[in-house]
C-alpha positions as CSV (number, residue, x, y, z in Angstrom):
1,X,18.9,5.6,-69.6
2,X,22.0,4.0,-68.3
3,X,22.1,0.2,-67.8
4,X,21.5,0.5,-64.1
5,X,18.3,2.5,-64.6
6,X,17.2,0.1,-67.3
7,X,17.8,-2.8,-65.0
8,X,15.8,-1.2,-62.2
9,X,12.9,-0.4,-64.5
10,X,12.8,-4.0,-66.0
11,X,13.0,-5.6,-62.5
12,X,10.2,-3.3,-61.3
13,X,8.0,-4.3,-64.3
14,X,8.7,-8.0,-63.7
15,X,7.8,-7.6,-60.0
16,X,4.4,-6.4,-61.1
17,X,3.8,-9.7,-62.9
18,X,2.2,-12.0,-60.3
19,X,1.7,-15.1,-62.4
20,X,4.4,-17.6,-63.4
21,X,2.5,-18.1,-66.6
22,X,1.6,-15.7,-69.4
23,X,3.0,-13.9,-72.4
24,X,4.8,-10.6,-72.1
25,X,6.4,-8.4,-74.7
26,X,9.1,-6.0,-73.6
27,X,9.7,-3.1,-76.0
28,X,13.1,-1.4,-75.7
29,X,15.0,1.3,-77.5
30,X,17.9,-0.2,-79.6
31,X,20.5,1.3,-77.2
32,X,18.8,-0.4,-74.2
33,X,18.3,-3.7,-75.8
34,X,21.2,-5.6,-74.3
35,X,20.5,-4.2,-70.8
36,X,16.8,-5.2,-71.0
37,X,17.7,-8.7,-72.1
38,X,20.3,-9.2,-69.4
39,X,18.0,-7.8,-66.7
40,X,15.1,-10.1,-67.7
41,X,17.3,-13.3,-68.0
42,X,19.0,-12.5,-64.7
43,X,15.7,-12.0,-62.9
44,X,14.2,-15.2,-64.4
45,X,17.1,-17.4,-63.6
46,X,18.4,-15.9,-60.4
47,X,15.5,-14.2,-58.6
48,X,12.8,-16.6,-59.7
49,X,15.1,-19.6,-60.0
50,X,13.5,-20.6,-63.3
51,X,15.1,-22.8,-66.0
52,X,14.2,-22.0,-69.5
53,X,14.7,-21.7,-73.2
54,X,16.5,-18.8,-74.8
55,X,15.7,-18.4,-78.5
56,X,18.3,-16.2,-80.1
57,X,17.8,-15.0,-83.6
58,X,20.6,-12.4,-83.3
59,X,23.6,-14.0,-81.6
60,X,25.2,-17.4,-81.5
61,X,25.1,-19.6,-78.4
62,X,28.8,-18.9,-77.9
63,X,28.2,-15.1,-78.0
64,X,25.3,-15.4,-75.6
65,X,27.3,-17.6,-73.2
66,X,30.1,-15.1,-73.2
67,X,27.7,-12.1,-72.6
68,X,25.8,-13.9,-69.9
69,X,29.0,-15.0,-68.1
70,X,30.1,-11.4,-67.9
71,X,26.8,-10.5,-66.4
72,X,26.9,-13.5,-64.0
73,X,23.7,-14.9,-65.4
74,X,23.3,-18.7,-64.7
75,X,23.6,-20.2,-68.1
76,X,23.3,-23.7,-66.6
77,X,19.5,-23.0,-66.3
78,X,19.2,-22.2,-70.0
79,X,18.8,-24.2,-73.2
80,X,19.7,-22.1,-76.2
81,X,18.1,-22.2,-79.6
82,X,20.2,-20.3,-82.1
83,X,19.2,-19.2,-85.5
84,X,21.8,-16.7,-86.5
85,X,22.0,-17.6,-90.2
86,X,25.5,-18.9,-89.7
87,X,26.4,-22.2,-91.4
88,X,28.6,-23.6,-88.7
89,X,26.5,-25.3,-86.0
90,X,27.4,-24.7,-82.4
91,X,29.1,-27.5,-80.6
92,X,27.7,-26.5,-77.2
93,X,25.7,-29.2,-75.4
94,X,23.0,-26.8,-74.2
95,X,22.4,-25.4,-77.7
96,X,20.2,-26.3,-80.6
97,X,21.4,-24.8,-83.9
98,X,19.0,-24.1,-86.7
99,X,19.9,-24.0,-90.4
100,X,18.7,-20.4,-91.1
101,X,16.6,-17.5,-89.9
102,X,13.9,-18.1,-92.5
103,X,12.8,-21.5,-91.4
104,X,9.9,-20.8,-89.1
105,X,8.9,-24.4,-89.3
106,X,12.3,-25.6,-88.0
107,X,12.2,-22.9,-85.3
108,X,8.7,-24.0,-84.2
109,X,9.7,-27.7,-84.1
110,X,12.8,-26.9,-82.1
111,X,10.9,-24.9,-79.5
112,X,8.2,-27.6,-79.3
113,X,10.8,-30.2,-78.7
114,X,12.6,-28.1,-76.0
115,X,9.2,-27.5,-74.3
116,X,8.9,-31.3,-73.7
117,X,11.4,-31.0,-71.0
118,X,9.3,-30.2,-68.0
119,X,12.1,-28.4,-66.1
120,X,11.8,-25.5,-68.6
121,X,9.5,-22.9,-67.1
122,X,10.0,-20.0,-69.5
123,X,10.8,-19.1,-73.1
124,X,12.7,-15.9,-73.9
125,X,12.3,-15.0,-77.5
126,X,15.1,-12.6,-78.8
127,X,13.6,-11.0,-80.9
128,X,10.4,-10.6,-82.8
129,X,12.1,-7.6,-84.5
130,X,14.6,-10.0,-86.1
131,X,11.8,-12.1,-87.5
132,X,10.7,-9.1,-89.5
133,X,14.1,-8.9,-91.1
134,X,13.7,-12.3,-92.7
135,X,9.9,-12.6,-93.0
136,X,7.1,-10.2,-94.0
137,X,4.7,-8.8,-91.5
138,X,1.9,-11.2,-92.2
139,X,4.1,-14.3,-91.9
140,X,5.6,-13.0,-88.7
141,X,2.1,-12.2,-87.2
142,X,1.0,-15.8,-88.0
143,X,4.1,-17.4,-86.5
144,X,4.0,-15.3,-83.4
145,X,0.2,-16.0,-83.0
146,X,0.9,-19.7,-83.3
147,X,3.8,-19.7,-80.9
148,X,2.0,-17.6,-78.3
149,X,-1.1,-19.9,-78.4
150,X,1.2,-23.0,-78.1
151,X,3.1,-21.5,-75.1
152,X,-0.2,-20.5,-73.4
153,X,-1.6,-24.0,-73.8
154,X,1.6,-25.4,-72.3
155,X,1.2,-23.1,-69.3
156,X,4.7,-21.5,-69.6
157,X,6.0,-18.0,-69.0
158,X,7.1,-16.3,-72.2
159,X,9.0,-13.1,-72.8
160,X,9.1,-11.6,-76.3
161,X,11.6,-8.8,-77.0
162,X,10.8,-6.1,-79.6
163,X,13.0,-3.2,-80.6
164,X,11.3,0.1,-80.8
165,X,11.6,0.8,-84.5
166,X,9.3,1.4,-87.5
167,X,9.0,-2.2,-88.7
168,X,8.5,-3.7,-85.2
169,X,6.0,-1.0,-84.2
170,X,3.7,-2.4,-86.9
171,X,3.6,-5.7,-85.1
172,X,2.8,-4.3,-81.7
173,X,-1.0,-3.9,-82.3
174,X,-1.1,-7.6,-83.1
175,X,1.1,-8.6,-80.2
176,X,-1.2,-6.6,-77.8
177,X,-4.0,-8.9,-78.8
178,X,-2.0,-12.1,-78.1
179,X,0.0,-11.1,-75.1
180,X,-1.0,-10.5,-71.5
181,X,0.9,-7.2,-71.5
182,X,3.1,-5.0,-73.6
183,X,5.8,-3.4,-71.4
184,X,7.7,-0.4,-72.8
185,X,11.1,0.2,-71.3
186,X,11.9,3.8,-72.2
């Protein structure tokens, strides 16, 4: 699919979600990953006028700001949590930098702290597939289960991104138990 087709499909799927709460996993092919992320963030910040938390395990805050600026996504409505494994911390005000990708405790504490700000209405988690690069399946399952329950109890909207590939596909049966819906974009 080209990026315009991907965008249309993502927006159609988001339109079917009537609640402003809940946990949704979007599964995309690797080649559609960026278009899926952009479409979701654009829809949440521009169409729904939500403010939220963007957890990036793949890209730095600086990279995300540059990508979103190109796509005209309102980054003023986003707080970034970056855990890219880079030593140098971001000096961007709207960014929390974590020490490394392996510290799920630090990630959890940062998300919890960010959720205390009542203006945040959603969490975008990019991506559960990356968690599997740094953690085994069981540890990732436990972490995702914990975070999903935490976000449900807070009454927020959460989007998890998963790349359609062998490792991540092993996590999908577990995610289907925790999430309100698994949405495949293919």
